[in-house]
N, C-alpha and C positions, 0 to 999 in steps of 0.2 A: 546052107540056105538060111537056117535059123539065125546064124551069126550075122548074115547080111541084112536080114529083116530087123534085127535088133539095132544094128548101126543106122539103118534107114529111119527107124522110129526115133532114135536119139537125135539124129540130125534134124528131123521135122520139128521136134520139141524145141530145140535150140533156136531154129529159125523163127518159130512162132513167138517164143519169148522175146527175141530181138525185135520183131515187128511191133509187138505190144509195147515194149519199152520206148521205141521211137514214137509210137502213137501217143503215149502218155506225155512224153517230153514235148511233142508238138502242141498237144492240148494245153499243157501248162503255160507254154510260151505264148500261145494265142490268147489265153485268158489274161495274162499280164499286159499284153499289148492292147487288148480291147478296153480295159479299164472299166469305169463306171459311166453309164449313159445317163444324161440328165436332159429331160425334155422341158423346155420353157416356152410358154406362149407370150407373145409381145406385140405391141403396136408397131407398125412398120417403121415409123420415125418418131422419136429418136431411139426408142427402146431396142428394136431389133438391130439397128446400126451399132449401138453401144455393145450389145451382146456379141455381135460379129467380131468386134475389136477384142473382146475378152476371150473369144473361142480358142485361139492358139495358146494363150496363157494357161487356160484350164486344161488343154490337151497335155501340156507339160506336167501337169499335176495329176494326170491319169483320169481326167474327166472328159468324156466325149459330149460336148454340148450340142444339142439339137434344138433349133429355133423354129417355132411354128408361129407364123404371123397372122394377125387379125386386123380387121379394119373397123371394128365396132367395139363397144364397151360392155357388151352382154355375153357374147360367146366365150371369151377367155375364162370367165368364172365358171360357166357351165362345164367347160372342158376340164377345169381343175377339179370341180366337184365329182365328175365322172371318172377321174383318174387317167384321163388322156394326157394330162400334163403333170409334171412334178412340181411346177411353180408357174406363176405368171408375173409379168412385169409390164404394167400399163397404167395402173390406177394409183390415185393418191389416197391418203388415209381416210378422209371423210367419205369418199366414195366406197372404199372397202367396208367401212362401218355400216353404211347405209345398205349395201348389198347383203351383208351378214344379217341385218335386221329384216330386210324385205323377203329374202329367199331362204332364211334359216341356214345359211352357210356357216361353217365353223372354220373360217380362214383367219390366219394371223399374219402380222407383219414380221418378216424375217430380217428386214433391214431396209432403211431408207437410202435411196441412191441419188436422186436428183429432184430439182424443182423446175417446172416449166411455167414461167410467169405468164399468166393469161393476159391477152391484150385486147384493146378496142381499136377497130379499123374503120376508116371511112374514105370513100372516093370523093366525097363532096366537101369535107371540112378538114382543115389542117390541125385543129385542136378542139378539145372537148368544149371549151367555153364558146365556140362558134356554133354549137348545136342550137337550132332554133326552138321556140316553144312548140310542143307537140311532136318533137322529133321521134321518128320510128326506129327503135333499137331492136335488133334481131339477136337472139341468143339461143343457146342449146336448150333442148327439152329435158335435159338431165337435171332433175331437181337437186341432185347432189352438188351441181355446179352453181346453182343460183345464188347461194350465200356468198360464194367467192366473187361472182360477177357484181352482185349488189354492193359488197364491201368495197370493191374497187371504185364503183360509181360514188359511193358515199365518201371515200377518201378524197376523190377528186372534186367533192363539193356539189355534186348534181342532185343528190337525194339525201334523206336521213332515214335511218332504220329505227325501229322501235327500241327503246331503252331496255337493257337487261336481258336481251335475247343472246343466244349463242349465234354469232354472226356466220359461222361456218354452216349453220343450218337454216339461215334466213331464206324466206320465200318472198315473192313479189307482194303478197298480202301484208308483209311486215314493213313496207315502205310507208312512213307516216308523213313525210314531207317530200314534195315533188314539185318545186317551184316552176320548173319549165314544162310541167305536165307531159313528161316523157311517156311514150307509149311502148310497153314491153311486149314483144312478140316472141314467145318461147315455144314455138311449135316445130322446131327443126332438129334433125339428128345432127350431132356435133360434127360428123365427118362431112356434111354438106355445106357447112358455113363458109369455107374458103371459096367455093363456087358461087355461093349467094353473094359474097362480097365482090367477086370478079364480075358478076352480072350487074353490079351497081344497085342492088336491091337495098331498100332501107336507107336511113341516114347514117347509121353506124352498125357494125356487126362485132359482137364479142366472140372471139375465137380462141379455143385452147391451142397452146403453142405447138403441140405435136401435129395437129391437123394444119395449122398455119404453115409450118415448115414443110410438111408433106405437099402442101398446095403451092409451094414456091415462094412463100412470103418469109421475110425476115422480121420476127417479132420485135426486135430492138429498133430497126430502121423504119419499118413500114407501119407500125401502130401509132395511134395518136395518144395512147395512154397504155401503160403496162404495169403489172404488179412489181413491187420491189422484192429484194432478196429475202425479206422477212416473211414471205408467204408461208402459211402452215401446211400448204398442200404438197407434201413430199411424196414423190412417186416411189413405190416400194416393191420389193420382192414379196409376193404373197404366196403362202403355202397352206396346206391343210394343217390344222392344229396338231402338234406333235412332230411334224416334219421339220420344224425350224431348227431342231437339234441334230438333224442328220448331217454327217460330215460333208457330203457333197453340196448341200445347201449352204452350209457355213463357208465352205471354200468359195462358192460362187459369190457370195456377198463380200468376202475378203478381197477377191480379185476386183470386183466392181468398185471397191473403196480404195484400191491401190492408186498410187501416184500416176502410174502410166495411164490408167483409164480416166482418172479425173482430169489430167492434163489434156487428154484426147477430147473430152467433153467441152472443156473451156476453149480449146483451139478451134474445134470444128463448128461449134454453134455460136461462138462469139457473144455469149451472154444471154442467148435465147433459151439456153438450158444451163442450169447452175448445179454443179455437183455438191453433194453433202456426204458426210460420213457419220451416220447415226443409225 
């Protein structure tokens, strides 16, 4: 009897060890397959679309990219601050700097990806020079965008800004010459501007390209004026300070700078979105 008990005990130990080994083997294999998860917040167009294109490339590199979309310019930074996101991709450098200053964020630019030239749209006029005296111009209530919009108007010869100022930070009060007495209406959320344009409100509407594209507009074909490719407003991958050196973040930026992704941007957006590698 003792002999049988000893054999039974030995068999039980062998089976237990075998099961344990299989469990460990399965666990290790699962871990390798799962890889690294990276959660990135993005505006729906074009940022989330670009990330979707990059997703399978990142998967091959062991990174599971999860994209969380936003329709405004405030929540993506709040989510990054609260660590709901590993990074976000929706904002240009002047906006990032203004948000850091206003809210005390400690975010940094992990890499510039593209420029979205901002445009001026009108249902009433074919070119800017046709705008009448006292024309009503509707623009975003985001002060971080005002310098960009005013610089475009200055370049087109409609206004003049105060000498010696940083034009990326210019405000309406910095307009020193306004021969057509243009009226600036900066009381609207950026995401509402395409609908305002479609409603025929105002004489001209200044719209960020991501919202223009999302609203069914082609910034190159439908605008009556648009920024050139020298715009300093590069859209970046933003992260909490210190995270820019993480391998997954660096890999994300490398993939977005790849020829495959840059060619995709050029082909899909036909000049309305311009890729950069910096």
